C-alpha positions in Angstrom: 0.0 0.0 0.0 1.1 3.5 -0.4 -1.7 5.9 1.1 -3.7 6.4 4.4 -6.8 5.7 2.4 -5.4 2.2 1.4 -4.3 1.6 5.1 -7.9 2.6 6.5 -9.3 -0.5 4.4 -6.6 -2.6 5.0 -6.5 -2.0 8.6 -9.0 -4.6 9.7 -7.2 -7.4 7.7 -4.2 -6.6 9.7 -6.5 -7.0 12.9 -8.4 -10.2 11.6 -4.7 -11.8 10.8 -3.6 -10.9 14.5 -6.8 -12.5 15.9 -6.4 -15.6 13.7 -2.5 -15.9 14.5 -1.5 -15.5 11.0 1.8 -13.8 10.2 1.7 -10.4 8.5 3.8 -7.6 7.4 2.9 -4.3 5.5 5.2 -3.0 2.9 4.6 0.6 1.9 5.5 1.7 -1.8 6.5 5.5 -0.6 3.7 7.2 -2.5 2.4 9.1 0.7 4.7 8.2 3.6 4.3 11.0 5.9 0.4 10.8 6.0 0.7 6.9 5.9 2.8 6.7 8.9 0.5 9.3 10.8 -2.6 6.8 10.1 -0.3 3.9 11.1 0.1 5.5 14.4 -3.2 6.6 14.9 -4.4 3.0 14.5 -1.7 2.1 17.2 -0.1 -0.4 15.1 3.5 -1.4 15.6 6.2 0.5 13.6 8.4 -2.8 13.5 5.5 -4.4 11.3 5.9 -1.6 8.6 8.5 -1.2 6.1 9.2 1.0 3.0 10.3 -0.5 -0.4 11.0 3.1 -1.7 12.8 5.7 0.2 10.7 8.7 -0.1 10.6 11.5 2.4 7.7 13.5 1.6 4.1 12.9 0.2 3.7 13.1 -3.5 1.3 16.3 -4.2 2.1 17.1 -7.9 1.8 15.2 -11.0 5.5 15.4 -12.0 6.3 14.2 -8.3 4.0 11.1 -8.7 5.3 10.4 -12.4 9.0 10.5 -11.1 8.3 8.2 -8.3 6.1 5.9 -10.4 8.7 5.4 -13.1 11.5 4.6 -10.3 9.2 2.2 -8.4 8.6 0.2 -11.5 12.3 -0.1 -12.4 13.0 -1.9 -9.3 14.3 -5.5 -10.3 13.1 -8.8 -8.9 16.5 -9.1 -6.9 16.4 -5.6 -5.4 12.7 -6.2 -4.2 13.7 -9.7 -2.8 16.6 -8.3 -1.0 14.8 -5.2 0.4 12.0 -7.5 1.6 14.4 -10.0 3.2 16.2 -7.0 5.0 12.7 -5.6 6.2 11.1 -9.0 7.2 13.9 -11.3 7.9 12.7 -13.5 4.9 12.3 -13.6 1.1 9.0 -13.8 -0.7 7.7 -17.3 -1.4 5.4 -18.6 -3.8 3.0 -19.5 -1.2 2.8 -16.0 0.4 -0.5 -14.0 -0.1 0.3 -10.5 -1.4 -2.7 -8.2 -1.1 -3.1 -4.7 -2.9 -6.1 -2.6 -2.5 -8.1 -0.3 -4.6 -7.1 1.7 -7.4 -4.0 3.9 -6.7 -0.8 4.0 -8.5 0.4 2.1 -5.4 -2.2 -0.6 -6.4 -0.4 -1.0 -9.7 3.1 -0.8 -8.3 2.5 -3.6 -5.8 0.6 -5.7 -8.4 3.7 -5.5 -10.5 5.9 -6.5 -7.7 3.9 -9.5 -7.2 4.3 -10.6 -10.8 8.1 -10.1 -10.5 8.4 -12.0 -7.2 6.1 -14.8 -8.4 3.9 -14.7 -5.2 0.1 -14.9 -5.3 -1.7 -11.7 -5.8 -5.1 -10.7 -4.0 -6.9 -7.7 -5.1 -9.2 -6.1 -2.2 -12.1 -3.9 -3.5 -11.9 -5.4 -7.0 -14.6 -5.0 -9.7 -15.3 -1.4 -9.4 -15.8 0.0 -12.9 -16.7 3.1 -14.9 -18.1 3.0 -18.2 -15.1 4.9 -19.5 -11.5 3.8 -19.5 -10.2 7.4 -18.8 -13.0 8.4 -16.2 -11.7 8.7 -13.6 -8.1 9.0 -14.6 -6.0 7.1 -13.8 -8.1 5.2 -11.4 -9.9 3.3 -14.0 -6.8 2.1 -15.8 -5.2 1.1 -12.6 -8.0 -1.2 -11.7 -8.1 -2.9 -14.7 -4.4 -3.5 -15.0 -4.6 -4.9 -11.3 -7.5 -7.2 -12.5 -5.3 -8.8 -15.2 -2.5 -9.7 -13.0 -4.6 -11.0 -9.7 -5.1 -14.5 -8.6 -7.9 -13.8 -6.2 -10.3 -11.1 -6.6 -12.5 -9.8 -3.8 -15.5 -7.5 -4.9 -17.5 -5.8 -2.4 -21.0 -6.5 -3.9 -22.8 -8.4 -6.6 -22.6 -5.2 -9.1 -18.8 -5.4 -8.5 -18.6 -9.1 -8.9 -20.7 -9.1 -12.1 -18.3 -6.3 -13.7 -15.7 -9.1 -13.7 -17.2 -12.3 -13.8 -16.0 -14.1 -16.8 -13.5 -11.5 -17.7 -10.6 -12.1 -15.0 -8.5 -15.1 -14.4 -8.4 -16.6 -10.9 -10.9 -16.9 -8.0 -13.6 -14.3 -7.5 -14.8 -14.1 -3.8 -17.6 -11.6 -2.9 -17.1 -9.9 0.4 -20.7 -8.7 0.8 -19.5 -5.2 1.8 -16.3 -3.0 1.7 -13.8 -3.8 4.5 -14.2 -0.1 5.4 -17.5 -1.5 7.3 -15.2 -3.6 9.4 -12.9 -0.5 10.0 -15.9 1.6 11.1 -17.0 -0.9 13.5 -13.6 -1.4 14.9 -13.0 2.3 15.3 -16.1 3.4 17.0 -15.7 0.4 19.4 -12.1 0.8 20.2 -11.2 4.5 19.9 -13.3 6.9 22.2 -14.8 9.8 20.6 -12.5 12.9 21.0 -13.7 16.5 21.8 -16.3 17.3 19.1 -17.9 20.6 18.0 -21.1 21.6 19.4 -24.2 20.2 17.3 -25.7 20.9 14.7 -22.8 20.9 12.1 -21.8 19.7 8.8 -18.7 18.2 7.4 -17.3 18.7 3.9 -14.5 16.9 2.3 -13.6 17.9 -1.1 -10.4 17.3 -2.8 -10.7 15.4 -6.2 -8.3 17.0 -8.9 -10.9 17.3 -11.5 -12.9 19.4 -9.2 -10.1 21.6 -8.2 -8.7 22.2 -11.7 -12.0 23.1 -13.1 -13.1 26.8 -12.6 -16.5 26.0 -13.3 -16.8 23.0 -10.8 -14.9 25.0 -8.2 -17.4 27.8 -8.2 -20.0 25.2 -7.7 -18.1 23.8 -4.9 -17.6 27.3 -3.1 -21.3 28.5 -3.8 -22.7 25.1 -2.2 -20.2 25.6 0.8 -21.5 29.0 1.4 -25.3 27.9 1.1 -24.6 25.1 3.5 -22.9 27.3 5.9 -26.3 29.4 6.0 -27.7 26.2 7.5 -25.2 25.3 10.1 -21.5 25.7 10.6 -19.4 23.5 8.0 -16.4 21.9 9.1 -14.3 21.8 6.0 -11.3 19.2 6.1 -8.6 20.0 3.8 -6.5 17.6 1.9 -3.3 19.0 0.8 -4.4 19.8 -2.9 -7.4 21.7 -1.5 -5.5 23.6 1.1 -2.9 24.6 -1.8 -6.1 25.7 -3.9 -7.4 28.1 -1.2 -3.8 29.3 0.0 -3.5 30.6 -3.6 -6.9 32.3 -3.6 -7.4 34.4 -0.6 -10.6 36.1 -1.8 -12.3 32.4 -2.0 -10.7 31.4 1.5 -12.2 34.7 3.0 -15.6 34.3 1.3 -16.1 30.8 2.7 -14.8 31.5 6.1 -17.0 34.6 6.6 -19.9 32.5 5.5 -19.3 30.3 8.5 -17.1 27.5 7.1 -14.4 26.4 9.4 -11.2 25.2 7.9 -9.8 22.0 9.4 -6.3 20.3 9.0 -6.6 16.9 7.6 -7.0 14.7 10.7 -6.4 11.1 11.6 -9.1 8.6 10.6 -10.3 7.9 14.2 -11.0 11.6 14.8 -12.6 12.2 11.4 -14.9 9.2 11.7 -16.4 10.4 15.1 -16.7 14.1 13.4 -18.6 12.3 10.5 -20.7 10.4 12.7 -22.0 13.1 14.6 -22.6 15.5 11.7 -26.0 16.4 10.4 -24.8 16.0 6.6 -21.7 15.6 4.6 -20.6 17.3 1.5 -18.2 15.4 -0.4 -16.8 14.4 -3.8 -14.9 11.3 -2.4 -15.9 7.7 -2.8 -14.7 6.3 0.4 -17.0 9.1 2.2 -19.9 8.0 0.0 -19.3 4.3 1.7 -18.9 5.8 5.0 -22.1 7.7 4.9 -24.0 4.6 3.5 -22.9 2.5 6.5 -23.5 5.2 8.9 -27.0 6.3 7.5 -25.6 9.8 7.1 -27.3 12.2 4.4 -24.3 13.0 1.9 -24.4 15.3 -1.1 -22.0 14.0 -3.7 -20.5 16.6 -5.9 -19.0 14.7 -8.8 -20.4 13.7 -12.1 -20.1 9.9 -11.7 -19.2 7.1 -9.3 -18.3 3.6 -9.6 -19.9 2.9 -6.2 -23.6 2.1 -5.8 -23.8 2.4 -1.9 -26.3 4.7 -0.7 -27.5 6.0 -4.2 -30.6 3.6 -4.4 -32.8 5.1 -2.0 -30.4 7.3 0.1 -28.7 8.5 2.1 -26.4 9.7 -0.5 -27.5 12.1 -3.5 -25.2 12.1 -6.6 -25.9 15.7 -7.7 -23.2 16.2 -10.1 -23.0 20.0 -10.2 -26.6 20.4 -10.8 -28.1 23.4 -9.0 -31.4 21.7 -9.1 -30.3 18.8 -7.1 -27.9 20.7 -4.8 -31.2 22.8 -4.1 -33.1 19.9 -3.4 -30.6 18.2 -0.9 -29.9 21.5 1.0 -33.7 22.2 1.3 -33.9 19.3 3.6 -30.8 17.4 4.5 -32.5 15.2 6.9 -34.8 13.6 4.3 -31.8 11.9 3.1 -31.0 10.1 6.3 -31.0 6.5 6.2 -30.6 3.5 8.6 -27.4 2.2 9.8 -26.0 -0.6 7.7 -26.4 -3.7 10.3 -26.0 -6.7 8.0 -24.2 -9.5 9.8 -21.3 -9.6 7.4 -17.6 -9.3 8.2 -15.7 -8.5 4.9 -12.2 -8.7 6.2 -12.8 -12.1 7.8 -14.1 -13.4 4.3 -10.8 -12.3 3.0 -8.5 -13.5 5.9 -10.4 -17.0 5.8 -9.9 -17.3 2.0 -6.1 -16.4 2.1 -5.5 -18.6 5.2 -7.2 -21.5 3.8 -5.4 -21.2 0.4 -2.0 -20.6 2.0 -2.1 -22.6 5.3 
């Protein structure tokens, strides 16, 4: 893995492995080393079980940084990788090892390529999410399809994701019934006490997609929506690095939303963010993980993006995929509580399904 977002969804696999006394180790690609380690510590995981395959010292925030790292990462030879892993873990990779990658990041592709080079068994977590277009979202859709070509075991999270890859990929398909994020939510709410939270009522905003930040028309809609939402109640706007940079470069916009009642919050560890989200009245987001979190929590969520490959929360709420339609945004903000749903309480443990499959396959 390479990002904190991947760690959040892999975290319950680590806990499940510990409970089943299965040996495990986390290998980081170096895509986002600073934030990854912060989240690792937030989950109280042992530092001795995390090793870096690439020596990077800062998170990759620009396209040129990401491209340079991606090229260097893919040039690592089988010998270099095996030697590095032996240095970190005390053992060289074996064909019987289960090598798990998650999702659709550049680290997913890097990790999958490493599995091919090393000859280990590759498992793809959150497999089968698809969009109709190869380049939308870019590069995530390309990343998904590449990893699916190399994986030996695919773990789609629902029937729709399973259908997307059935008959189109090699290897075994094991549906998990939900995203492993569900297990993370359950574990965090049970194991990590709620921190000091804002007085209610309040809303949460989390807007960071590059296609939104880089489009003046979409950015204007996001800003207008933030200002309008702040008329209902305070909005706590959690800033990812690209969003912070966008606001730092536009002082008038920053002043506009702050004067409207939007409170700018630094990016925070997941254990705090989840409690903040759980106690919010509603959420404004352009992220897929927030969509899933709101679905599992029954939290009203206005999705400000054109398309999403995820179906959670869209059929009957609590998520409204508004695109950038003023009509749909008006509909949501007129009565956010009307979109509230039930907390997801199905008796399913996705991470146990994954670990039982990997444990049964590899002993």
